[in-house]
N, C-alpha and C positions, 0 to 999 in steps of 0.2 A: 613403251608409251605409244598410245594410239596416235596415228598421223593421218590427217586428211589434207589433201591438196585442194586448195580453194579455186584453182583454175587450170584445166587442161582442155585443149581443143582436140577432138578427133573428127575425122571427116572421110568421106568416100571419094573415089575417083570421079572425075568429071565425065558425064555422059551427055548424049544429045537430049535425053529426057530430063536430066538434071545438070544443066550447065552452071558453071560458076558465075556468081554475080560480078559485075564490074562497077556499077555506080555505088558510091559510098562504101566500097569494099576494099580491103587490102588484098595482096596476093598471097597464095598459100606459103606457109613458112618454109616448106621444103617440097621438092618435086614429087616425092612418094608420100601418099597420105599416111597419117598416123591413125591406125585402126585400133579397135578395142583389144584385140589379142596381143598386139605389140605393147600396148599400154599396160596391160596386166602383167606382162613379163617385166617391164620397167619398174612397175610398182613393187612387185615381189623382190626384185633385186635391190631396191632402195629402201625397203621396209615401210612402204606407204600402204595403209590398209584401204583407204577410200579416196575417191576423186570426185570433185564437182565438175561435171562436164559442161563446157560452155561452147555451144556451136559457133564456129568461126564466121566472120562476115562474108567470106567468099562462098559460103553455102547459102547466102541470102538469108531468108527468114525461115529456113527449114530446120526442124529439130529432130527429124526422123532417125538420123544416124546415132545421135546421142541417146535418144529415148529407147532405141532398140538395144543399145549396149546396157542401159540400166534395167531393161526388162529381163535380159539374159543374166545379168549379174547384179541383182538388187542390193546385195550386201557390199558391193564395191563402188557402185556408181549411182549418182542422182544428177539432176539436170537443172541448170539455170538457163532457160530457153530464150529464144529471140522472138520478137514481135514487131511487126511493121507499124511505125507511128503514122504512116500516111495512108494506109489502106482502110477504107471505111469499115470493113468487116472486123477489124481488130477491136473496135469498141464493143462489139457483140460478144467476142470470145473471152475477153479478159475477166468477166465476172466469174467464169467457171475455170479459170486458168489452173488453179491448184488442184482441181479435180482430175487432171490428167495424171495417170500413174507415173510416179517417180519425178514429177515436176515440182521443184522447190520455189521457183520464182522466175524473174526475168533479168536478162543482162542487156544493157543498152550501150551503144557506142556513139559518141558525139565528137568525132575527130577527123572525119574524111568527107570531102565533097560537100554536098548540101547538108549532111548530118551535123556538120560543125556549127551550123546556125540554128539548129532546131531547139537548142536550149533557150535561146533569146528571142526568136521570132514568133513564138506562140505555138509552134507546131506540136511541142511536147506537153503543153499545159494540161490537156485532157488526160494524158497518161498518168501524170503525178497524182491528179485527183482520184483516178480510178485505182491506182496501186495502193494509195492510202485507204480508200474505201473498202477494198477487198483484201487488205492485209497481205499484199504480195511483196516480198522482199525484192529489192532491185540492186543489182551491181551496175555501176556506171563508169565507163571509160571516157573521161573528158579532161585530158591533161592540160588543155589550154584554158579551161573554164572551171577550175576547182572552186573558186569563190562563188560562182553561180550555183554549183551543187549545194553549197552551204545555204544560200538563200532559199533554195527549193526545200531543203530539209527543215529549215526554220519555219517556212510557211506551211509545211505539212508535218506537224509533229508526230502524227501516227504512222508516217512512212519510215520503213526500215531501209536505209540507204547505205550501200557499201561503195567507198571510193576505191577504184581499181589501182593496183600497182603503185601505191603510195603517192598517187598523183603525178608520177614521173612520165616523161615523154622520151621516146626513142631518139629524138634529135639531140638529147642531152648527153648521149653516150660520150664519156670521157671529159665532160664539162662539169662545172660546179652544180651540185644537186640541191644545195642548201635552200635557195629561194623557193624551189618547188615544194620542198618539205615544209617550209614556213607556211605555205598556203594550206597545206593539209592540217598542220598542227592547230591552226586557227579554228578548225571545225570541231576540235575535240570537246568543246563545251556543249555541243549538241549531242544529247544522249541517244538520239535516233540515227547517228552516223557512226559507221565503223570503217575500217580501212584494211585493204589487203596488202600485206607486206609480201608482195608476190612479184615474180619475174625480175627480181632485183639485179642478178648478174647481167641482164641485158642492158643495163644503164651505166655500167662502169667499164673502163678500158684498162683492166688490170687482171692478173690471174687470181685463182683461188688462194687464200680465203677472202678475197675482195675486201681489203681492210677499210676502204673508204665507206663501206656500207655499215660498219658496225655501230659507229656513233649515231648515224642517221636513224637506224632502226631503233636503237635504244631511246632516242629522243621521241620518236613516234609512240613507242610503247609506254613511255613515261607519261605522255600527254593523254592518250586514249585509255590506258590501262590494258593489260594483256587480254582481258575479256572481249575487247573490240578490235583486236589486231589478228588477222587471219593469214597464216603462212600459205604460200602457194608458189607455183613455178612457171606456168605457161610453157610446159615441157617442150613443145615442138619448136619453140623460139630460142631455147637455151644455148649459150655458147660454151656450156660445160656439162659434165655428166650429171644425171638426175640425182645420184647419191650425194654429190657435193652440195646441192642446195639444201638437203636434209642436214648434213653435218655442219654446214655453215651456221645453222641455228643451234643444233644440239651439242656441238663440240667447240666451235670456234668463237661464238659470241658468249664468252664466259661470264658475262654479267647477269645472264638470265638464271633465275632460280628454277627448280624443278616444277614448282607450282605455276610460274609464268609460262614455262614451256608447255605444260599440260594444256593451258588455255590457248596459246598461240598456235600450237601444232594441230589441235583437233577440237577441243571442247568449245572454244569460242564460236567457230563457224557452225558446229553442230547445233548449238543452242540458238544462234541467230537465225538460222534457216529452218529450225524445227526438224532436223534430221537426227533423231535420237541415237545416242551412242549405245552399243550393245552392253548389257549388264555383265 
């Protein structure tokens, strides 16, 4: 079965020429950067054929590390890049965004510092209009404002919007996840909204096979359909081996049919982002 990871960060070491961002950015997930060659070894070991590379916030709005990996390994990597909402020049480049080789769309983060308010204070309004106009898929991390993402998707029916990590927040680790899943399920009626069932072991305080997650994922898949649920890991943040997040779905969540797994593990994200599967 083809497997595509819907989110992995790779990044380079910090240098004087390329310092890590501090404003509106998280800290690196680990002290040693995760690079493309290590990722390829991890993928081969876990049986993952492709990864969607998502440049991390600590590299600011640079996409060069991920795009270089995709240039060197176009059969394994493609990119959902970062774009500054507040720089005037961003409005000029978005029209030709998908003309960049190996660029599939844009990933936005609305959960740290000033970025937490950008969904509601008007800062992001121009972006949603442009993403819809130029048919640019968007992945959005906004665990505190999932209902607002629904409002945006409803107002922009031509926008392809993916809610990251099932709408979960890292502060919920070990706490009830049901209310956050409720917020995501309410968006299933919007056909232009999909959800990443990704990074899930990061949100529970229990060992593999993470039994708390099974019924929650089943509920999301039942609501959206497997065509709009995209498996992923956020590998550099995982509290478990890469392979276990694969087998969590393919072996432990026994309610899934082979057809559902085909969509969840690869076909759904490939079709949503227009990254054709090999024949």
